[in-house]
C-alpha positions as MATLAB code, in Angstrom:
seq = 'MESSETVKFSVETEREKEIKNTLQVVYQALTVKGYNPINQIIGYILSGDPTYITSFNNARNLLTKIERDEILEELVKSYIKNM';
ca = [
       0.000    0.000    0.000;
       1.551    3.252   -1.154;
       0.672    6.683    0.119;
       1.048    9.814   -1.957;
       0.839   12.100    1.044;
       3.884   14.102    1.956;
       5.036   13.593    5.498;
       6.237   16.739    7.229;
       8.696   16.639   10.067;
       8.959   19.456   12.546;
      12.450   20.039   13.800;
      12.383   22.400   16.717;
      15.671   23.688   18.032;
      16.482   23.704   21.715;
      16.387   27.517   21.664;
      12.870   27.521   20.174;
      11.742   25.101   22.884;
      13.324   27.288   25.559;
      11.542   30.385   24.245;
       8.176   28.603   24.063;
       8.561   27.174   27.563;
       9.567   30.571   28.937;
       6.568   32.241   27.321;
       4.297   29.617   28.881;
       5.795   30.207   32.336;
       5.477   33.982   31.929;
       1.904   33.712   30.642;
       0.885   31.543   33.606;
       2.625   33.779   36.143;
       0.902   36.876   34.768;
      -2.464   35.096   34.761;
      -2.060   33.910   38.364;
      -1.196   37.436   39.479;
      -4.331   38.787   37.783;
      -2.718   40.611   34.857;
      -3.765   40.444   31.221;
      -0.816   38.371   29.954;
      -1.162   39.363   26.299;
      -1.128   43.094   27.077;
       1.780   42.728   29.491;
       3.927   40.677   27.106;
       3.204   43.103   24.251;
       4.106   46.017   26.511;
       7.409   44.360   27.351;
       8.235   43.522   23.722;
       7.457   47.054   22.510;
       9.118   48.995   25.316;
      11.800   46.680   26.672;
      10.638   47.646   30.165;
      10.877   44.487   32.316;
       8.409   45.849   34.882;
       5.615   44.779   32.520;
       6.448   41.229   33.627;
       5.813   40.030   37.166;
       8.729   38.700   39.172;
       6.380   35.984   40.483;
       7.649   32.476   39.692;
      10.895   34.008   38.332;
       8.999   35.069   35.168;
      10.747   38.420   34.710;
      14.217   36.940   35.081;
      13.467   34.125   32.635;
      11.995   36.420   29.993;
      14.751   39.014   30.149;
      17.321   36.306   29.340;
      15.774   36.118   25.854;
      16.240   38.886   23.294;
      12.968   40.619   22.428;
      13.512   40.037   18.704;
      13.831   36.285   19.376;
      10.515   36.342   21.233;
       8.856   38.231   18.405;
      10.311   35.862   15.809;
       8.967   32.831   17.682;
       5.517   34.416   18.042;
       5.323   35.254   14.330;
       6.520   31.785   13.299;
       3.938   30.175   15.544;
       1.175   32.430   14.247;
       2.024   31.754   10.590;
       2.362   28.018   11.210;
      -1.112   27.871   12.791;
      -2.909   29.928   10.121;
];
């Protein structure tokens, strides 16, 4: 039995995984503290001001270890992939 479907493999780098995991931690920390996580993350990306991110659960420290352009790149890739 032959299949004519193309099989796609997703190769995710360790850095991409780290960024995704960090964003999940940050999102959860902001949610737990009662913030709107989308607005806070956008505020941080646009301004570079780390006070947009809560220090709860080490979220601020984790996020500031990643360059903002890397975060934006990952978000755009994920958005395009899921269109």
